N, C-alpha and C positions, 0 to 999 in steps of 0.2 A: 504493499499499500505506500510506504513513504517513496518508494522508488519512483512510483507511477506519479504520486502527486509532486515530488520534487522536479520530474521531467514537465509535467504540465507548468508549474511555477516556473520553469526556466524559459518559457516564452515570453517575449516582450508583450506589451500591451497592444500594441500595433498587430504582432502575429496572431494573438488571441482574437482581436477584433476581426481581422481577415479571415481567419479559419472559422470562426462562428457565423460568419455571413455565409460561407460556403456551405457549412452543415445545415444553416436554415434553408437555403435554397435547394438542397437536396430534399430535406424532409418536405417542402412545400411542393414538390415535384412527384412524392410518392403517390400512389394510387390509394394506398391505405391513408394517408393523410386527406386527400381529397375527399374520400367519400366518409370520412369521420366527421361527426357533430360534436361530440363531446371528448375533449382532448385535454388531458392532464400534463401541464408543463410545471416548469419552477422557475423562480427568482434565481438567478445565479449569483455566486459568492466567490470568493476566495479562488479565483482563476478557473473557476468551470466554465463551460462553453455558454457563451452568451446567448439567449434566446430572445433578444429584443426584436430583431427583424421579423422574427417568426410571429410573436406576440403583436407586434404592431400592424404587419401586413394581413394576418389571418382573418380576423373579425372585420377589418375595413373592406377587405375583397369578397368576403363570403360571409354574410349576416347570420346564417344558420350554425356557423362555429361558435361553440361555448368553450371558452379556457377555464379548467379547474385547477387549482393550486394546493400544494400538500400543506397541511396544517398539522404538525406533531404535537399530539397530546399524550398525557401521562407517559410512561416508559415505554419507548418502543412502538406505540400506536399513532397511526396517521389518519386523518380523514381529507376528503378531496373536497374544496370549497369553491363554488362560484363567487367570486367576491362582488361586494357592492360597488357602487360607484362614487361614493362618498369619500372625500379626502382621508377621513378616518377609518378607512375600510382595510387598512393595512397597518401593521405595527411590527415592531423587530420581535422576532422570537426568541426561544431559549438559547439558540446558537447565534444570534445576531444575524439570521436570515430574515428578509422581509416576509411575512406571513399575512394571509388573509385573517381578518377578525370573524370569527365564528358568528357572532351574533349581527354583524353587518352584511353578511353574505347567505348563501343557501348550500347545505350539505348535499352532495351528490351521493347516491349510492353506487357503490363499486361496481356492481354489475351494469350501471349506465355509461360507465366510460367505455369509449370506442378505441383510444388511443393513449398510451402512457409514454411519455418522453421524460426519461429519469436520468439524472447525471451519474456519471461514474468516476471513480477513483482511478481505476483500471480494468481491463478486460483482456481476454485471450481469444483466439480463433475458435473455441468451442461456444462462444457467445456466452460465456461465464463473466458474471460482473464482479466487481470489487467495490463496495460502497464505503462510506465513512466510518463503519463499524457499529452503527446504532441500531442496525436492524429494521429501521422503521419500513423500508421499501420491502424487504424481505417478508414482513408480517402481512403487508398491504397487498401485495402482487396477487397472492394466490385468491383473494377476494375477487379479483377483477377478472372475472371468468370470460368476458366477451371482448376484453381488451388487447389489442397488439402492444405488446411489450417492447419498447423500443430505448435502448442506450444510447447517450451521446457522450463523445470524448474525443480529445486530439490524437493523431496518431501516435504521438510520443507516450501515450498513455498505455499502450499494448504491451501486455506482458507475456512471457513464454507460456506460463501455465497460472491459473488463477486457481488456489485451493478452495474446492466447492465441496459443501457439505450437504446432507439431505435437506436442509431447510434453506439452502441458497437458490435462488431463483433465477433461472437462465433467461437471456432476453431472446425475443423472437428475430430481432435483428440489431445491429449496432452500426451507427452512422458517425463516421469521422470525415474530416475534410477531404480524405482522398476517395470517399464513397461509402458503400453499403456492405457490412460483413454478414 
């Protein structure tokens, strides 16, 4: 995990921005993205893939797209929230990540989600993901029976092998700046 995060953090801000834009372009052209209505994305932090272009362009060009965001609650539990439109609909979460305020938005049932785009600390050729170690996505993803699980990361975050246990959830696809894995 630390090697993948170090590699990610070694990218310059300009490199991260350009590579993130390419990842967003690839996602926006996916048939799975185009056919999805309820899409769970995240607010990036600490060198993660920036989804700003996807976020800003998606709902603008397709009014039926609904973006949902993770809200970490309790230990290891997560909800998908459609945020409100008020300025106070967002607040810093427990990890300093911008999160939707539950009372200002709507909770989406996991089975309503069509596509999940989640950040990765690292990944391998077998579509195993390495998160930040809290297990939030690993507990949430199994409940999303109808969702296509998509990880996003930079090429430099690829590892030879990610140690995967019985509770680790594989991605259906992983997207980097060089394409779909």
